[in-house]
C-alpha positions as CSV (number, residue, x, y, z in Angstrom):
1,M,0.0,0.0,0.1
2,I,1.1,3.5,-0.6
3,G,1.4,5.6,2.7
4,R,-1.8,7.4,3.8
5,R,-1.3,9.9,6.6
6,R,-3.5,10.6,9.6
7,A,-3.1,13.7,12.0
8,R,-5.1,16.1,14.0
9,A,-6.8,19.4,13.2
10,G,-7.9,22.3,15.4
11,I,-9.1,25.8,15.8
12,P,-8.3,27.4,12.5
13,S,-7.9,31.0,13.5
14,L,-5.3,30.1,16.3
15,A,-3.6,27.6,13.9
16,L,-3.3,30.5,11.4
17,I,-1.9,32.9,13.9
18,L,0.8,30.4,15.0
19,M,1.8,29.5,11.6
20,A,2.0,33.0,10.4
21,T,4.1,34.0,13.5
22,A,6.4,31.1,12.6
23,A,6.5,32.2,9.0
24,W,7.4,35.7,10.1
25,V,10.3,34.5,12.4
26,H,11.8,32.4,9.6
27,G,11.3,34.8,6.8
28,A,8.8,32.6,4.9
29,P,5.5,33.9,3.3
30,A,2.6,34.1,5.7
31,H,-0.3,34.6,3.2
32,A,-2.4,31.7,2.1
33,A,-2.2,32.9,-1.6
34,D,1.5,32.1,-1.4
35,A,0.9,28.3,-1.2
36,D,-0.9,26.0,-3.7
37,P,-3.3,23.7,-1.5
38,A,-3.7,21.4,-4.4
39,A,-0.1,20.8,-4.9
40,S,0.0,17.6,-2.7
41,D,3.7,17.2,-3.6
42,A,4.8,20.7,-3.4
43,P,7.9,21.4,-1.4
44,G,7.4,22.5,2.2
45,A,8.6,25.9,3.6
46,P,12.3,26.5,4.0
47,G,13.6,24.8,7.1
48,A,10.6,22.7,7.5
49,T,10.9,19.1,8.7
50,Q,8.7,15.9,7.6
51,V,6.0,14.7,9.9
52,E,7.0,11.7,11.8
53,E,6.3,8.4,10.4
54,I,4.2,6.5,13.0
55,T,3.6,2.6,13.2
56,V,0.3,1.6,14.5
57,T,-1.3,-1.9,15.3
58,A,-4.8,-1.0,14.4
59,D,-5.2,-4.2,12.3
60,K,-3.2,-6.2,14.9
61,R,-0.2,-6.0,12.5
62,K,2.6,-3.3,12.4
63,E,1.7,-0.8,9.7
64,S,2.2,2.9,8.9
65,L,-0.6,5.0,10.4
66,E,-1.2,6.1,6.9
67,Q,-1.7,2.6,5.6
68,V,-4.5,1.7,7.9
69,P,-8.0,2.7,6.5
70,V,-9.3,3.3,10.0
71,A,-9.8,6.4,12.0
72,V,-7.0,6.4,14.4
73,T,-5.4,9.3,16.6
74,A,-1.9,8.1,17.7
75,V,0.0,9.9,20.3
76,T,3.7,9.2,20.6
77,A,5.8,9.1,23.9
78,Q,7.3,12.4,23.1
79,T,4.1,14.1,22.4
80,A,2.5,12.6,25.4
81,A,5.2,13.9,27.6
82,E,5.1,17.5,26.1
83,I,1.3,17.8,26.6
84,G,1.3,16.0,30.1
85,L,-0.5,12.7,29.3
86,T,0.6,10.7,32.3
87,D,-2.6,8.7,33.1
88,V,-5.4,7.1,31.1
89,S,-8.2,9.7,31.7
90,S,-5.9,12.6,30.6
91,I,-6.0,11.2,27.0
92,Q,-9.1,13.0,26.3
93,T,-7.3,16.4,26.2
94,A,-5.6,15.1,22.9
95,V,-8.5,13.3,21.3
96,P,-11.6,15.2,20.4
97,G,-14.9,13.2,20.8
98,L,-13.4,11.3,23.8
99,E,-14.7,11.9,27.3
100,F,-13.6,10.2,30.5
101,P,-16.2,10.7,33.2
102,R,-15.5,9.3,36.7
103,L,-18.1,7.9,38.9
104,F,-17.1,6.1,42.1
105,S,-14.5,3.7,41.2
106,G,-15.7,3.4,37.5
107,S,-14.0,5.4,34.9
108,T,-15.4,4.7,31.6
109,P,-14.7,6.5,28.4
110,T,-17.0,7.7,25.8
111,L,-16.0,8.0,22.1
112,R,-18.0,9.5,19.4
113,G,-20.9,9.7,21.9
114,V,-21.0,6.0,22.5
115,G,-20.1,5.1,26.3
116,T,-21.2,3.0,29.2
117,N,-23.8,4.2,31.6
118,F,-22.4,3.1,34.8
119,G,-19.1,1.2,35.5
120,I,-19.5,-0.9,38.4
121,G,-20.4,-4.6,39.2
122,G,-19.2,-6.7,36.3
123,E,-20.1,-3.8,33.8
124,E,-17.4,-3.3,31.1
125,S,-16.7,-0.3,29.2
126,V,-18.0,0.0,25.6
127,V,-14.7,1.6,24.5
128,A,-12.3,-1.3,25.2
129,I,-8.8,-0.6,26.8
130,Y,-5.8,-2.5,26.1
131,V,-2.3,-2.3,27.6
132,D,0.3,-4.1,25.7
133,D,-2.2,-6.4,24.0
134,V,-3.9,-7.3,27.2
135,Y,-7.6,-6.4,27.7
136,I,-8.5,-4.4,30.9
137,A,-11.9,-5.6,31.7
138,S,-12.8,-3.6,34.9
139,P,-13.6,0.0,34.8
140,S,-12.1,0.2,38.2
141,A,-8.8,-0.7,36.8
142,T,-8.6,2.4,34.3
143,T,-7.3,5.0,36.8
144,F,-3.6,4.1,36.7
145,S,-0.8,6.2,35.6
146,F,2.3,5.6,33.5
147,N,6.0,6.9,33.3
148,N,6.8,4.5,30.5
149,I,4.5,5.2,27.6
150,S,5.7,4.2,24.1
151,Q,2.6,5.1,22.2
152,I,-1.3,5.5,22.7
153,E,-3.6,4.7,19.9
154,V,-7.4,5.5,20.0
155,L,-9.2,3.5,17.4
156,K,-12.4,5.2,16.6
157,G,-15.7,3.5,15.5
158,P,-16.7,-0.2,16.2
159,Q,-13.6,-2.6,16.3
160,G,-15.9,-5.8,16.4
161,T,-13.7,-7.9,14.2
162,L,-10.3,-7.9,15.4
163,F,-10.8,-6.6,19.2
164,G,-14.3,-7.9,19.5
165,R,-15.5,-8.0,22.9
166,N,-16.9,-4.7,24.1
167,A,-15.1,-2.6,21.5
168,M,-18.4,-1.3,20.1
169,G,-17.4,2.4,20.6
170,G,-13.7,2.0,19.7
171,V,-10.5,1.0,21.4
172,I,-7.8,2.8,23.5
173,D,-4.8,0.8,22.8
174,I,-1.6,1.7,25.1
175,T,1.9,0.5,24.4
176,T,4.7,0.6,27.0
177,R,8.3,0.9,26.7
178,S,10.4,-2.5,26.1
179,P,13.7,-3.4,27.5
180,S,16.7,-3.4,25.2
181,Q,20.4,-4.6,25.2
182,T,21.3,-0.8,25.9
183,P,21.4,-0.2,29.8
184,V,19.1,2.8,30.5
185,L,18.3,4.6,33.9
186,D,15.8,7.5,34.2
187,V,15.0,9.0,37.4
188,S,12.8,12.0,38.1
189,A,11.4,13.9,41.1
190,G,8.9,16.6,41.1
191,Y,6.9,19.0,43.4
192,A,3.4,20.6,42.7
193,N,1.0,23.0,44.3
194,Y,-1.4,21.4,47.0
195,E,1.8,20.0,48.3
196,T,2.0,17.2,45.8
197,Y,5.1,15.2,45.7
198,S,5.8,12.7,42.7
199,G,8.7,10.6,41.5
200,S,9.5,7.9,39.0
201,I,12.2,5.6,38.0
202,Y,12.6,3.7,34.7
203,A,15.4,1.1,34.4
204,S,16.3,-1.1,31.6
205,T,19.2,-3.6,31.4
206,P,20.6,-6.7,29.6
207,I,20.7,-9.9,31.5
208,T,22.1,-12.0,28.8
209,D,22.7,-11.4,25.2
210,K,19.1,-12.8,24.6
211,L,17.3,-11.6,27.7
212,A,16.6,-8.0,28.8
213,A,14.3,-6.6,31.4
214,D,13.0,-3.3,32.7
215,I,11.0,-1.9,35.7
216,A,9.0,1.3,35.9
217,I,8.0,2.7,39.1
218,S,6.1,5.9,39.7
219,G,4.2,7.5,42.5
220,N,2.2,10.7,43.5
221,D,1.1,11.9,46.9
222,Q,-1.1,14.9,47.1
223,V,-1.1,16.1,50.7
224,K,-3.5,19.1,50.5
225,G,-6.8,19.0,48.7
226,W,-8.5,21.3,46.2
227,G,-11.3,22.0,48.8
228,K,-12.6,21.2,52.3
229,N,-15.2,18.9,53.9
230,L,-16.9,21.5,55.9
231,Y,-18.3,19.1,58.5
232,T,-15.0,17.2,59.3
233,G,-12.6,20.0,58.7
234,K,-10.6,17.7,56.5
235,D,-9.2,18.4,53.1
236,A,-11.4,17.2,50.2
237,F,-10.2,15.9,46.6
238,T,-6.8,14.5,47.2
239,E,-5.1,11.6,45.2
240,H,-2.3,9.3,45.9
241,D,-1.2,6.5,43.7
242,F,1.6,4.0,43.3
243,N,2.4,2.0,40.1
244,A,4.9,-0.5,39.1
245,R,5.4,-2.4,35.9
246,S,8.1,-4.7,34.9
247,K,8.7,-6.3,31.3
248,W,11.1,-9.1,30.5
249,I,12.0,-10.0,26.8
250,Y,13.6,-13.2,25.8
251,K,14.9,-14.0,22.3
252,P,16.1,-17.5,22.1
253,T,16.4,-17.3,18.4
254,D,15.8,-14.6,15.8
255,K,12.5,-16.0,15.1
256,T,11.1,-16.4,18.6
257,T,10.3,-13.7,21.1
258,I,8.9,-14.3,24.5
259,T,7.6,-11.4,26.7
260,F,6.5,-11.6,30.4
261,E,4.9,-8.6,32.0
262,A,3.9,-8.0,35.6
263,D,2.1,-4.9,37.0
264,F,0.6,-3.5,40.2
265,S,-1.0,-0.2,41.1
266,R,-2.9,1.2,43.9
267,T,-4.9,4.5,43.8
268,R,-6.9,6.3,46.4
269,Y,-9.0,9.5,45.4
270,D,-12.2,11.1,46.1
271,E,-12.9,12.6,42.8
272,G,-16.2,11.3,41.4
273,I,-17.5,9.9,44.8
274,A,-17.2,13.0,47.1
275,M,-20.3,14.9,46.0
276,R,-22.0,18.1,46.8
277,P,-25.2,19.9,45.6
278,V,-25.1,21.6,42.2
279,Q,-25.2,25.2,42.5
280,G,-29.0,26.3,42.7
281,A,-30.1,22.8,43.8
282,L,-31.7,22.2,47.3
283,F,-31.5,18.9,49.3
284,P,-34.5,17.9,51.6
285,D,-32.4,18.7,54.7
286,G,-31.9,22.2,53.6
287,Q,-28.3,21.6,52.5
288,G,-27.1,23.7,49.4
289,Y,-24.3,24.6,47.4
290,E,-21.1,24.8,49.7
291,G,-18.5,26.1,47.1
292,F,-17.2,24.7,44.0
293,Y,-14.6,22.4,45.6
294,N,-16.1,22.0,48.9
295,V,-18.4,19.2,50.1
296,D,-20.4,18.8,53.5
297,E,-20.6,15.2,54.4
298,N,-20.6,13.2,57.8
299,V,-18.6,10.3,56.0
300,T,-15.3,10.8,54.3
301,A,-16.0,9.5,50.8
302,Y,-13.1,8.0,48.8
303,V,-12.0,5.1,46.4
304,D,-9.2,2.7,47.1
305,T,-8.3,0.4,44.3
306,K,-5.7,-2.1,44.0
307,Q,-5.1,-3.8,40.7
308,G,-2.7,-5.8,38.8
309,G,-1.8,-8.9,36.7
310,V,0.7,-10.9,34.8
311,S,0.7,-11.8,31.2
312,G,2.9,-13.8,28.8
313,K,3.3,-13.5,24.9
314,I,5.1,-15.7,22.5
315,D,5.7,-14.4,18.9
316,Q,6.9,-17.1,16.6
317,D,8.0,-16.3,13.0
318,L,7.0,-19.3,10.9
319,G,8.3,-17.7,7.7
320,W,4.9,-17.6,5.9
321,A,3.2,-16.1,9.1
322,H,3.7,-15.1,12.6
323,L,2.0,-17.0,15.3
324,I,1.3,-14.9,18.4
325,S,-0.1,-16.1,21.8
326,I,-1.2,-13.8,24.6
327,T,-2.1,-15.1,28.0
328,A,-3.1,-12.9,30.9
329,W,-4.5,-13.0,34.5
330,R,-5.8,-9.7,36.0
331,E,-7.4,-8.8,39.3
332,S,-8.9,-5.6,40.8
333,H,-10.3,-4.8,44.1
334,A,-12.1,-1.6,44.6
335,F,-13.5,-0.1,47.8
336,N,-16.0,2.7,47.4
337,N,-16.7,4.5,50.8
338,S,-20.0,6.6,49.8
339,D,-21.9,9.0,51.8
340,E,-24.8,8.4,49.6
341,D,-26.9,11.2,50.9
342,Q,-24.2,13.7,50.5
343,S,-25.0,15.5,53.8
344,I,-24.1,15.9,57.4
345,L,-27.1,13.6,58.3
346,P,-26.7,9.8,58.9
347,E,-29.2,9.1,56.3
348,Q,-27.6,6.7,53.9
349,Y,-24.3,5.1,54.2
350,L,-23.1,2.9,51.3
351,P,-19.7,1.0,51.3
352,I,-19.3,-1.0,48.1
353,N,-16.7,-3.8,47.4
354,D,-16.3,-4.2,43.6
355,N,-13.8,-7.0,42.6
356,L,-13.1,-8.5,39.4
357,N,-10.8,-11.5,38.4
358,S,-10.2,-12.3,34.8
359,V,-8.2,-14.6,32.4
360,T,-7.7,-13.9,28.8
361,E,-6.2,-15.9,26.0
362,E,-5.7,-14.8,22.4
363,I,-4.0,-16.8,19.7
364,R,-3.6,-15.3,16.1
365,L,-1.9,-16.1,13.0
366,V,-0.8,-13.1,10.9
367,S,0.4,-13.7,7.2
368,Q,3.6,-12.7,5.8
369,S,4.8,-12.4,2.2
370,W,1.5,-13.5,0.5
371,K,1.9,-11.0,-2.4
372,N,-1.4,-9.2,-2.9
373,L,-3.2,-10.9,0.0
374,H,-2.8,-9.9,3.7
375,W,-4.8,-11.9,6.3
376,L,-4.9,-13.0,9.9
377,A,-7.1,-15.5,11.9
378,G,-7.3,-15.9,15.6
379,F,-9.2,-17.1,18.7
380,F,-10.1,-15.2,21.9
381,F,-11.1,-16.4,25.2
382,Y,-12.3,-14.4,28.2
383,Y,-13.2,-15.5,31.7
384,G,-14.4,-13.0,34.3
385,D,-15.6,-13.5,37.8
386,S,-17.3,-10.2,39.2
387,F,-18.0,-9.9,43.0
388,L,-20.1,-7.0,44.1
389,H,-21.1,-6.4,47.8
390,L,-23.1,-3.4,48.7
391,M,-24.1,-2.7,52.4
392,D,-26.7,0.1,52.6
393,S,-27.5,1.5,56.1
394,G,-28.8,4.8,57.7
395,T,-31.7,6.5,59.2
396,S,-33.4,6.5,55.9
397,L,-33.7,2.7,56.0
398,G,-34.6,2.7,59.8
399,P,-33.2,-0.3,61.7
400,I,-32.6,-2.2,58.6
401,T,-29.3,-2.8,56.9
402,L,-29.5,-3.8,53.3
403,N,-26.9,-6.4,52.2
404,E,-26.6,-7.4,48.6
405,V,-24.1,-9.7,46.9
406,F,-23.9,-10.2,43.3
407,D,-21.6,-12.8,41.9
408,Q,-21.5,-12.8,38.1
409,K,-19.4,-15.1,35.7
410,V,-18.9,-15.1,32.1
411,D,-17.1,-17.3,29.8
412,S,-16.6,-15.9,26.3
413,Y,-15.4,-17.6,23.1
414,A,-14.7,-16.0,19.8
415,G,-13.2,-16.8,16.5
416,F,-12.3,-14.1,14.0
417,G,-10.5,-13.5,10.7
418,Q,-9.9,-10.5,8.4
419,A,-8.2,-10.3,5.0
420,T,-7.1,-7.5,2.7
421,Y,-6.7,-8.0,-1.1
422,D,-4.7,-5.5,-3.1
423,L,-6.6,-4.8,-6.4
424,P,-5.6,-3.2,-9.7
425,L,-5.5,0.6,-10.0
426,G,-4.7,1.1,-6.3
427,F,-7.8,-0.4,-4.7
428,H,-7.6,-2.5,-1.5
429,L,-10.6,-4.6,-0.4
430,T,-10.8,-5.6,3.3
431,G,-13.3,-8.1,4.9
432,G,-13.5,-9.4,8.4
433,V,-15.9,-11.4,10.4
434,R,-16.1,-12.5,14.2
435,Y,-18.4,-14.9,16.2
436,T,-18.6,-14.5,19.9
437,Y,-20.4,-16.9,22.2
438,D,-21.0,-15.9,25.8
439,Q,-22.1,-18.1,28.9
440,L,-23.3,-15.8,31.7
441,S,-24.3,-16.8,35.1
442,E,-25.2,-15.0,38.3
443,A,-25.7,-15.9,42.0
444,A,-27.3,-13.1,44.1
445,T,-28.5,-12.7,47.7
446,E,-30.4,-10.0,49.4
447,Q,-30.5,-9.5,53.3
448,V,-33.1,-7.0,54.5
449,G,-35.2,-8.4,57.3
450,I,-35.6,-11.6,55.2
451,D,-33.1,-13.5,53.1
452,L,-33.7,-13.7,49.4
453,A,-31.5,-15.5,46.8
454,N,-31.8,-16.0,43.1
455,A,-29.5,-17.9,40.7
456,Q,-29.7,-17.7,36.9
457,S,-27.8,-18.3,33.7
458,T,-28.0,-17.5,30.0
459,T,-26.2,-17.7,26.8
460,E,-25.8,-15.3,23.9
461,G,-24.0,-15.2,20.6
462,A,-23.0,-12.2,18.3
463,V,-21.6,-12.0,14.7
464,T,-19.8,-8.9,13.9
465,Y,-18.1,-7.9,10.6
466,K,-16.6,-5.3,8.5
467,V,-16.1,-4.6,4.8
468,N,-13.9,-1.8,3.6
469,L,-12.7,-0.5,0.3
470,D,-9.8,1.9,0.1
471,K,-8.1,3.7,-3.0
472,D,-4.7,5.1,-3.4
473,I,-5.6,8.4,-5.3
474,T,-2.0,9.8,-5.5
475,H,1.2,8.8,-3.9
476,N,0.3,10.8,-0.7
477,I,-3.6,10.9,-0.8
478,S,-5.9,7.9,-0.3
479,A,-9.6,7.5,0.6
480,Y,-11.6,4.7,2.2
481,F,-15.3,3.7,2.6
482,G,-16.6,0.9,4.8
483,Y,-19.3,-0.6,6.9
484,S,-18.6,-2.3,10.3
485,T,-20.5,-3.5,13.2
486,G,-19.7,-3.9,16.9
487,F,-21.4,-5.1,20.1
488,K,-21.2,-4.8,23.9
489,S,-22.0,-8.1,25.7
490,G,-25.1,-8.6,27.9
491,I,-25.0,-8.4,31.8
492,F,-27.2,-9.4,34.6
493,N,-28.9,-6.6,36.5
494,D,-26.9,-5.5,39.7
495,Q,-29.8,-3.3,40.8
496,D,-32.4,-6.1,41.2
497,I,-31.5,-9.6,42.2
498,F,-34.6,-11.0,40.2
499,G,-34.1,-8.9,37.2
500,P,-33.4,-10.7,33.8
501,P,-30.2,-10.1,31.9
502,V,-30.1,-7.4,29.4
503,K,-29.3,-8.1,25.9
504,P,-26.2,-7.0,23.9
505,E,-25.8,-3.5,22.6
506,T,-25.2,-3.4,18.8
507,L,-23.9,-0.7,16.6
508,K,-23.6,-0.3,12.8
509,D,-21.2,2.2,11.3
510,L,-21.2,3.6,7.8
511,E,-18.0,5.5,7.5
512,G,-15.6,7.1,4.9
513,G,-12.3,9.2,5.1
514,I,-9.4,10.8,3.4
515,K,-5.8,10.4,4.6
516,S,-3.1,12.7,3.2
517,E,0.5,14.1,3.6
518,L,1.0,17.3,1.8
519,F,3.8,19.9,1.1
520,D,6.7,17.4,1.0
521,H,5.3,15.6,4.1
522,T,5.4,18.6,6.2
523,L,1.5,18.4,6.7
524,R,-0.6,15.5,7.7
525,L,-4.2,16.0,7.1
526,N,-7.2,13.6,7.4
527,L,-10.8,13.6,7.4
528,A,-13.4,11.1,8.6
529,V,-17.2,11.1,8.2
530,Y,-19.6,8.5,9.9
531,H,-23.1,7.6,10.6
532,Y,-24.0,5.3,13.6
533,N,-27.2,3.3,14.2
534,Y,-27.0,1.6,17.6
535,D,-29.8,-0.5,19.4
536,N,-30.5,-1.9,22.7
537,L,-28.5,0.5,24.7
538,Q,-28.2,-0.7,28.2
539,L,-29.5,2.2,30.3
540,T,-31.0,2.6,33.7
541,S,-34.8,2.9,33.4
542,L,-37.8,2.7,35.4
543,T,-40.0,-0.4,35.7
544,R,-43.5,-0.1,37.0
545,A,-45.0,-2.8,39.2
546,A,-48.8,-3.7,39.4
547,T,-49.1,-2.0,42.5
548,G,-48.0,1.3,40.7
549,Q,-44.5,1.4,42.4
550,T,-41.5,2.0,40.5
551,S,-37.9,0.8,40.7
552,A,-34.7,1.5,38.8
553,T,-33.5,-1.5,36.6
554,L,-31.0,-1.9,33.8
555,T,-32.8,-2.5,30.6
556,N,-32.3,-2.5,26.8
557,A,-34.3,0.8,26.6
558,A,-33.2,2.8,23.8
559,A,-32.0,3.2,20.1
560,A,-30.0,6.1,18.8
561,T,-28.2,7.5,15.7
562,N,-25.1,9.6,15.6
563,T,-23.7,11.5,12.4
564,G,-20.4,13.1,12.7
565,V,-17.3,14.6,11.0
566,E,-13.7,14.8,12.4
567,L,-10.7,16.4,11.0
568,D,-7.1,15.9,12.3
569,F,-3.9,17.5,11.4
570,E,-0.1,17.6,12.2
571,A,2.2,20.3,10.5
572,H,5.9,21.1,10.6
573,P,5.9,24.7,9.1
574,S,9.6,24.9,10.2
575,G,12.2,22.8,12.0
576,P,11.6,24.0,15.6
577,L,7.7,24.4,15.3
578,T,5.3,21.4,15.4
579,L,1.6,22.0,15.5
580,R,-1.2,19.5,15.9
581,G,-4.8,19.4,16.5
582,G,-8.4,18.2,15.7
583,F,-12.0,18.5,15.8
584,E,-15.1,16.4,16.2
585,A,-18.6,17.6,15.3
586,M,-21.4,15.3,15.9
587,H,-25.3,15.0,16.3
588,S,-25.9,12.1,18.7
589,R,-29.6,11.6,19.6
590,F,-32.1,9.0,20.9
591,V,-34.5,7.8,18.2
592,S,-36.4,5.6,20.5
593,F,-36.5,5.5,24.4
594,P,-40.1,5.4,25.6
595,D,-39.4,4.3,29.1
596,A,-36.5,6.7,30.0
597,T,-36.1,7.9,33.7
598,I,-37.0,11.4,33.9
599,S,-35.9,13.3,37.1
600,V,-38.1,16.1,38.6
601,P,-37.0,18.3,41.2
602,L,-39.3,18.6,44.4
603,P,-40.2,21.8,45.8
604,G,-38.9,21.1,49.3
605,G,-35.8,19.6,47.9
606,G,-34.6,16.2,46.3
607,N,-35.9,14.7,43.2
608,T,-38.6,12.3,42.1
609,T,-38.6,10.3,38.9
610,I,-41.3,9.6,36.2
611,V,-41.4,7.5,33.2
612,G,-41.0,9.7,30.0
613,N,-40.0,9.7,26.4
614,A,-36.6,10.7,25.5
615,A,-36.6,10.4,21.8
616,G,-35.0,13.3,20.1
617,L,-32.7,14.1,23.3
618,A,-29.1,14.0,23.1
619,T,-27.2,10.7,24.3
620,P,-25.2,11.4,27.5
621,H,-21.5,12.5,27.3
622,S,-22.0,13.6,23.6
623,P,-20.8,17.2,22.9
624,D,-21.9,18.4,19.6
625,F,-18.4,19.9,19.0
626,S,-15.1,19.3,20.6
627,A,-11.5,20.3,19.6
628,N,-7.9,20.4,20.6
629,L,-5.0,22.5,19.3
630,G,-1.4,22.0,20.5
631,G,2.1,22.6,19.4
632,E,5.9,22.8,20.5
633,Y,8.6,25.2,19.7
634,K,12.3,24.1,20.2
635,V,15.1,26.8,20.7
636,T,18.7,25.5,20.7
637,T,21.2,27.2,22.9
638,A,24.8,26.8,24.1
639,R,23.5,25.1,27.2
640,G,21.0,22.9,25.7
641,D,17.5,22.8,24.1
642,V,14.5,24.6,25.4
643,V,11.1,23.3,24.3
644,G,7.9,25.2,25.0
645,A,4.5,23.4,24.5
646,L,0.9,24.2,24.7
647,N,-2.2,22.2,24.3
648,Y,-5.7,23.7,24.2
649,S,-8.8,21.6,24.4
650,Y,-12.5,22.6,24.2
651,S,-15.8,20.9,24.6
652,S,-19.3,22.1,24.0
653,S,-22.2,21.5,26.4
654,F,-23.3,17.9,26.9
655,A,-26.0,16.1,28.9
656,W,-25.1,14.0,31.9
657,D,-28.1,11.8,31.9
658,P,-30.6,10.8,29.2
659,D,-33.4,13.1,30.3
660,N,-30.9,16.0,29.4
661,R,-32.0,18.1,32.6
662,L,-28.5,18.3,33.9
663,K,-25.8,19.6,31.5
664,Q,-22.2,20.4,31.6
665,A,-21.5,24.0,30.4
666,P,-19.0,24.5,27.6
667,Y,-15.5,24.4,28.8
668,S,-11.9,24.8,27.8
669,L,-8.7,23.5,29.2
670,L,-5.2,24.9,28.5
671,N,-2.2,22.9,29.5
672,G,1.5,23.9,28.9
673,S,5.1,23.2,29.8
674,I,8.6,24.4,29.2
675,R,11.4,22.0,29.2
676,W,15.2,22.5,29.3
677,N,17.3,19.7,28.0
678,A,20.8,20.1,29.2
679,R,23.5,19.8,26.6
680,G,24.7,16.2,26.6
681,G,21.2,14.8,27.5
682,R,22.0,14.1,31.1
683,W,19.5,16.5,32.8
684,D,16.3,18.0,32.1
685,L,14.0,20.4,34.0
686,T,10.4,20.9,33.2
687,V,7.9,23.4,34.4
688,W,4.3,22.6,33.8
689,A,0.9,23.7,34.4
690,K,-2.6,22.1,33.9
691,N,-5.8,23.9,33.5
692,I,-3.9,27.2,33.3
693,T,-7.0,29.2,33.2
694,G,-8.5,27.6,36.2
695,T,-11.7,26.4,34.4
696,Q,-14.4,25.0,36.7
697,Y,-16.0,22.0,35.2
698,S,-17.3,18.6,36.6
699,I,-15.9,15.2,36.4
700,Y,-19.5,13.9,37.0
701,T,-22.9,15.4,37.6
702,T,-26.2,13.3,38.2
703,A,-29.5,13.5,39.7
704,N,-30.0,11.6,42.9
705,V,-33.0,11.1,45.2
706,V,-31.6,13.6,47.6
707,G,-31.0,16.2,44.8
708,D,-28.8,17.3,41.8
709,E,-25.2,16.5,42.8
710,E,-21.8,16.8,41.1
711,S,-18.2,16.2,41.8
712,P,-15.7,18.9,40.6
713,A,-12.7,18.2,38.2
714,P,-9.2,19.3,39.0
715,P,-8.6,23.0,39.3
716,R,-5.3,24.8,38.2
717,T,-2.2,22.8,39.0
718,F,1.3,23.6,38.4
719,G,4.7,22.3,39.4
720,F,8.2,21.0,38.1
721,T,10.0,17.9,37.4
722,V,13.7,17.3,37.5
723,S,15.0,14.3,35.7
724,R,18.5,12.6,35.5
725,H,19.4,10.2,32.7
726,F,22.1,7.6,33.0
727,D,23.4,5.2,30.4
């Protein structure tokens, strides 16, 4: 295939200002009339450098980013460091259309308006997360940080053929650094406001000429919080984390590579679980807005998550194909300490233990040297055991303590295959199919004065597929058009021990795009247009009993459509200047949702709920427009290089719940850094800041029985990091 280049695009006016400034500094013309936009192979500006060639694995084989007819945003290690991507949730600042809300221990991404309603108790994210080819099933296990990112790929649209399980909305694929035969030791320490101390170490060393190993350790300790718990006087909104990962690579022959990995992380925070009334909301006890970063609770709300696992990968070169096997075991334990009434009264205390053990096995065969045919075939197995324990007590329940235990198990089997054939005249035809078979079971108990128990099981199957035609238009421009499907597996209802399981969600995607590299490879510009139809959305709705009473339950209650366009770019108008950005415009709406939960505020405070029709309303976490624009500028001095970086991201308003009553106001974030790399590369010093403008926005907002409540996202943070590099 001829290379097809993907990048990111942003706010046109700011981009033109920056490019014009760079052109003036370097004596190049700054007027659009001075360049021919149609000349795809026209030379770049004097002193310009070409965009970096990026290798991705979107089709589970190593290919150029521009050779993959899939909408992919790739963030390299250098870019991640410049714009401050150190944990999973911060990826949203570099990828328009990606939202990462956090509620309790669950952190579930939403991509192109497709996301998971609630991430707890066996629920898996509809945007699948992989780290070094290993599926991270638990939403509680997605809050970890990194100090050894190699590359981040965000695959947009359903990836139901190659990634399959719960990749209906897309995939976030993270690759970490690998050890080498060259010794490496990187040590860093940092300090930030709110008395935040951080440190990290990355070490890699050869053990023999065929075996190398590394270890990456990082930690963060925020002593002071962004706000206060007015009732206890303690700081609110702090975060503490520890992360360790080690990778061992053994190459007994040139054709065999064996990789072993082990990781562990522990994170404690109160973002997304410590809540306060929304400004203007009133709780039944008279409690109201306490200040944006303050709460007023008699219970200290927090999440404490421990998670980790081991994995082994074997890559055997058979000559005609690569045989790859990936085996992994993972475990996560999340304790949620929730003051469910969000007040100083002992009305409702809800501690939750949310644990998940999982085992995955993937085997795939990837072709080599088959002339015009490129294919792969594989098998995937997933076993998950979810244990959820809720203990609800307080004056609102009287003398009763409600104990609920849900133990869900799933055995999932899938076979898949995909092939691309190179046709004449620069056409390439791709087809793929996957069949998934799930066995689900649940044992549930409830103790509330009397003991109740229920056990049930079910099976389900799903076929997902894709067909895609792409065309090399010129040497540096190509186009693609395709149709693909995806699904999210069914699940038992962790809100009702007698509730039936919900069916899988399904999504159909009609999509086309253009990928290009222009002006002697100094500008990467890509466009994608898509239309989604998705059905059987798993959302919390109301069911009405014969007595007229209502209760919340998880049902397949809705269908929706989404039509969108996204544009990405990366530009190198001059040697020291790099610009990148992107935007996403979409229209995501329910087309059928007759039994939606509609929250209605009560005059004396709190909310009641009614059944209503949400057809025509926006799907949650689906901003109509989002964008990012960033860049770096490097100045070389006698004492080393100085690199300045800025990254701006914007999100228009979006709804938090299906009834669209509570909305996040439009907001912008500006992050920046200045890094000095000492001559010789031994030392570097970085001064950084996030949310420079101090934007106030929410990490999660929702309507509860006690009233409208929200948890704030981080305010302005800033600090410095000193690093020492040994070799």
